[in-house]
Backbone as a ProteinNet text record, in pm:
[ID]
protein_1_A
[PRIMARY]
MHSIITILESILTNIVEICTIILELFGVAILVFTAVKCFWYWMKHDSKIRLELAQGIALSLEFKMGSEVLRTVIVREWGELGILGVIILLRGILTFLIHWEIKHEEKALALDAQKKS
[TERTIARY]
7763.1	7872.8	7956.7	7889.5	7960.6	8054.2	8013.8	8098.1	8222.8	8212.3	8329.7	8430.4	8381.3	8469.5	8537.2	8463	8519.8	8628.4	8603.3	8702.9	8826.6	8808.1	8922.9	9003	8933.9	9004.6	9084.8	9028.1	9097.7	9221.6	9206.5	9321.2	9430.4	9391.1	9488.5	9558.4	9482.9	9541.4	9642.4	9608	9700	9826.1	9810.1	9926.9	10018.3	9960.7	10040.7	10111.7	10042.9	10106.2	10220.6	10203.1	10310.5	10429	10401.9	10510.5	10581.6	10506.9	10565.6	10661.3	10618.4	10704.5	10828.9	10813.4	10928.5	11027.7	10977.4	11067.6	11139.6	11067.5	11132.3	11236.4	11207.1	11302.9	11428.7	11411	11526.6	11611.3	11544.3	11617.1	11696.4	11635.2	11704.9	11820.9	11798.9	11905.2	12024	11995.8	12103.9	12181.1	12110.5	12177.2	12264.3	12212.3	12290.2	12411.6	12391.5	12502.6	12610.9	12568.6	12664.4	12738.8	12668.8	12733.5	12837.7	12804.9	12901.1	13021.3	12995.4	13104	13194.3	13134.7	13214.6	13289.8	13233.6	13307.3	13431.3	13417.1	13531.9	13636.9	13591.2	13684.6	13754.9	13681.8	13740.6	13848.8	13823.8	13922.6	14050.3	14033.3	14148.5	14208.7	14154.8	14199.9	14190	14079.9	14054.7	14000.2	14035.6	13997.2	13860.2	13799.7	13672.2	13550.6	13568.2	13459.4	13343.4	13372.1	13265.4	13185.9	13254.7	13186.3	13096.5	13148.4	13068.6	12947.5	12968.1	12858.8	12751.7	12794.3	12698.8	12619.1	12685.6	12615.7	12516.2	12553	12462.4	12341.6	12365.5	12254	12161	12218.3	12135.3	12049.5	12107.9	12031.3	11923.4	11956.1	11858.8	11742.4	11772.8	11668.2	11579.3	11636.5	11556.3	11452.3	11491	11396	11288.4	11330.5	11234.5	11137.8	11187.6	11099.9	11004.4	11052	10964.6	10849.9	10880	10774.5	10672.8	10719.1	10627	10539.9	10597.3	10519.1	10413.5	10451.5	10356.9	10246.1	10280.6	10182.7	10075.7	10107.6	10008.5	9889.5	9905.8	9797.2	9680.2	9709	9603.2	9562	9612.1	9577.5	9431.4	9360	9217.4	9185	9271.3	9240.8	9348.8	9310.2	9403.4	9515.2	9482.4	9583.8	9696.5	9659.1	9759.9	9843.3	9776.9	9848.4	9946.7	9907.4	9997.4	10119.6	10097.9	10210.8	10303.7	10245.6	10329.2	10405.3	10338.5	10406	10525.4	10509.5	10621	10733.7	10699.9	10802.2	10877.8	10804.8	10869.8	10957.1	10908.3	10987.7	11116.5	11106.4	11226	11325.4	11275.1	11365.1	11425.5	11349.4	11404.1	11515.5	11496	11600.7	11724.5	11703.5	11816.9	11891.2	11815.4	11877.4	11958.9	11903.3	11975.5	12105.6	12098.1	12218.2	12322.5	12276.9	12371	12435.5	12358.2	12417.9	12517.4	12488.6	12583.5	12712.4	12698.7	12814.5	12893.5	12824	12891.1	12973.3	12915.2	12985.5	13113.8	13105.4	13223.5	13325.1	13278.8	13370.9	13444.1	13374	13439.7	13546.7	13517.9	13617.7	13738.9	13714.9	13824.4	13910.5	13846	13922.2	14002.3	13945.1	14017.6	14139	14123.6	14237.8	14347.4	14307.6	14405.9	14479.4	14407.2	14470.9	14570.1	14536.1	14626.3	14751.4	14734.8	14848.7	14945.4	14891	14974.8	15051.7	14995.7	15066.9	15153
22398.6	22303	22324.7	22356.2	22377.8	22498	22600.1	22719.6	22691.2	22604.1	22567.1	22492	22400.4	22324.1	22417.9	22511.6	22607.6	22691.9	22734	22813.6	22730.1	22605.1	22517.3	22488.5	22466.6	22446	22569.4	22684.8	22809.5	22826.2	22795.1	22804	22706.5	22580.9	22480	22524	22575.4	22621.6	22733	22827.8	22938	22890	22799.3	22746.4	22671	22585.6	22506.7	22598.7	22700.8	22792.7	22869	22912.6	22983.9	22891	22769.6	22674.3	22634.3	22622.8	22589.8	22700.2	22822.7	22935.9	22940	22912.9	22913	22803.8	22682.6	22574	22607.3	22666.3	22704.8	22814	22906.3	23011.1	22951.1	22851.9	22783.6	22718.2	22652	22587.6	22687.1	22800.9	22904.6	22962	22987.3	23042.7	22947.2	22819.5	22720	22716.2	22719.8	22715.4	22838.8	22955.9	23079.6	23080.3	23041.2	23036.9	22941	22823.4	22724.2	22776.8	22844.4	22897.9	23003.2	23090.4	23193.3	23128.5	23029.2	22959.3	22887.6	22823.1	22751.8	22848.1	22964.9	23066	23107.9	23121.3	23154.7	23044.2	22918.5	22806	22810	22845.3	22853.5	22961.2	23074.5	23182.1	23135.3	23046.5	22995.6	22870.1	22827.7	22706.5	22582.8	22572.9	22459	22342.3	22221.4	22104.5	22048.3	22097	22038	22116	22195.8	22277.8	22190.9	22093.5	22011.6	21938.2	21884.2	21811.1	21904.6	22018.7	22114.8	22163.8	22193.2	22241.7	22134	22011.9	21901.8	21877.8	21884.5	21865.4	21978.5	22100.3	22213.1	22204	22162.9	22147.2	22036.3	21926.6	21815.2	21859.1	21931.8	21979	22076.6	22164.2	22259.5	22186.2	22084.9	22006.6	21934.3	21890.7	21824.2	21919.8	22043.4	22142.5	22171.1	22182.2	22208.1	22090	21967.7	21851.6	21848.9	21887.3	21895.1	21992.3	22104	22201.5	22145.5	22069.2	22010	21903.2	21822.4	21721.1	21788.8	21894.9	21969.6	22030.5	22072.5	22132.5	22031.9	21901.5	21801.6	21798.8	21851.4	21852.9	21938.4	22045.5	22139	22127.3	22026.9	22009.6	21965.9	22024.6	21996.3	21917.8	21922.8	21859.4	21758.2	21657.1	21552.7	21607.6	21707.1	21767.1	21830.2	21901.8	21962.9	21855.5	21748.7	21639.9	21573.3	21557.5	21500.1	21586.1	21716.8	21810.4	21804	21803.3	21793.5	21661.3	21554.8	21424.4	21424.4	21485	21493.6	21579.4	21690	21775.8	21699.9	21628.8	21550.7	21441.9	21375.4	21271.2	21328.4	21440.6	21503.3	21545.4	21605.1	21645.7	21524.7	21417.4	21294	21237.3	21238.2	21191	21279.1	21410.5	21502.3	21474.8	21453.3	21424.5	21296.2	21192.5	21066.3	21086.7	21159.5	21184.4	21265.5	21361.8	21443.9	21360.3	21273.4	21186.7	21090.1	21043.6	20958.2	21035.8	21160.6	21246.8	21271.1	21292.8	21314.7	21192.4	21073.9	20949.6	20935.5	20962.3	20950.4	21061.8	21178.9	21288.5	21259.5	21201.8	21164	21058.3	20962.6	20860.9	20923.3	21017	21083.2	21164.2	21234.1	21312.1	21220.8	21105.6	21009.6	20953.3	20925.1	20876.4	20981.3	21106.9	21215.9	21231.6	21214.5	21226	21112.1	20991.6	20876.8	20895.6	20952.2	20974.1	21077.4	21176.1	21281.5	21234	21131.3	21086	20966.1
18464.5	18457.7	18331.4	18219.9	18094.6	18103.1	18173.7	18185.8	18268.6	18368	18449.3	18363	18281.9	18192.6	18092.5	18038.9	17944.1	18010.5	18133.5	18207.3	18234.9	18278.2	18306.4	18179.8	18067.7	17941.1	17901.4	17923.9	17892.4	17979.7	18107.8	18199.3	18156.5	18126	18082.3	17954.7	17859.2	17732.9	17757.5	17841.8	17870.8	17941.3	18037.5	18109.5	18013.6	17928.7	17833.6	17734.9	17684.7	17589.6	17654.1	17777.9	17847.9	17871.4	17918.4	17944.2	17814.8	17706.6	17576.8	17532.9	17547.3	17509.9	17597.5	17727.6	17818.5	17778.9	17749.5	17708.3	17577.8	17483.6	17358.2	17382.4	17471.8	17506.6	17568.7	17656.5	17714.9	17605.7	17510.7	17401.2	17318.2	17287.8	17210.9	17291.2	17420.2	17504.8	17514.1	17529.3	17536.2	17405.8	17294.3	17164.1	17141.5	17174.7	17156.9	17250.2	17377.1	17471.8	17424	17375.8	17325.7	17203.8	17114.9	16994.4	17030.8	17123.9	17166.8	17234	17320.6	17389	17288.2	17189	17089	16998.8	16972.3	16896.9	16975.7	17106.8	17191.7	17184.8	17190.1	17177.1	17042.1	16937.9	16804.6	16800.9	16867.5	16873.4	16944.4	17042.6	17117.5	17054.4	16940.9	16870.2	16959.4	17031.6	17119.2	17036.4	17073	16992.7	17028.3	17134	17175.3	17124.3	17022	16969.3	16921.1	16838	16778.3	16884.8	16985.6	17091.8	17172.2	17210.6	17288.3	17209.7	17082.1	16999.5	16981.2	16956.8	16939.8	17068.4	17182.5	17309.5	17335.4	17303	17320.1	17228	17103.6	17008.8	17056.2	17105.4	17154.2	17272.5	17366.1	17481.2	17438.7	17346.5	17295.2	17228.3	17149.6	17083.6	17183.9	17294.9	17397.9	17454.5	17478.7	17527.7	17422.8	17297.3	17190.3	17174.3	17186.6	17179	17296.9	17413.7	17530.5	17508.7	17445.1	17418.3	17318.9	17220.5	17122.7	17188.1	17275	17345.3	17432.4	17500.1	17582.5	17497.1	17379.6	17289.5	17247.1	17248.3	17210	17305.7	17425.2	17523.2	17474.7	17401.6	17362.9	17216.9	17147.1	17005.8	16995.3	16901.8	16886	16758.7	16658.6	16530.5	16494	16416.8	16374.3	16285.7	16205.3	16118.9	16199.8	16306.2	16393.9	16462.6	16506.5	16572.8	16477.3	16350.7	16251	16228.8	16220.7	16203.1	16323	16444.6	16565.3	16567.8	16524.7	16521	16427.7	16311.9	16216	16272.5	16337.2	16398.1	16505.7	16590.9	16697.2	16636.9	16531.6	16465	16406.5	16336.6	16278.6	16386	16493.3	16602.1	16671.5	16680.6	16738.1	16652.2	16520.7	16429.2	16440.4	16445	16461.8	16592.3	16699.6	16828.8	16822.1	16758.2	16743.1	16666.1	16555.4	16475.1	16552.4	16627.4	16705.6	16815.3	16881.6	16984	16921.9	16800.2	16729.4	16701.1	16659	16633.4	16761.6	16872	17000.8	17038.1	17021.8	17055.4	16973.8	16845.5	16760.3	16788	16820.3	16853.1	16983.8	17081.9	17207.5	17184.2	17096.4	17063.3	16995.7	16904.8	16833.7	16929.8	17023.2	17121.1	17214.2	17249.2	17334.3	17260.9	17131.1	17051.9	17040.6	17020.5	17014.1	17146.5	17257.9	17389.5	17411.2	17363.2	17376.5	17292.1	17173.1	17084.4	17143.3	17212.2	17268.7	17391.6	17459.7	17581.5	17558.1
[MASK]
+++++++++++++++++++++++++++++++++++++++++++++++++++++++++++++++++++++++++++++++++++++++++++++++++++++++++++++++++++++

């Protein structure tokens, strides 16, 4: 019975590690894609650069936070859990600040659109 549990734990650990890496890869891909897209907007002197970049960073952070939450499944020690908790807290604060920035940038763009019309 002990060997079955060990095998199942090993399978779970491998699945979680693979999924964690995939989620982090998605977050990095989204961030790089957003940065390239916003650089293109900057070249065209588009006014929505800040909003697009903030939205891309927020989405990327969501994927990264998802990977950290998934990683908590395989944590074995309290020290590791504390580190993951701090990472999740910091990313949550960053996400909150970025969403606040998005809200204010949307308001600014709406005011600019009203002034132009």
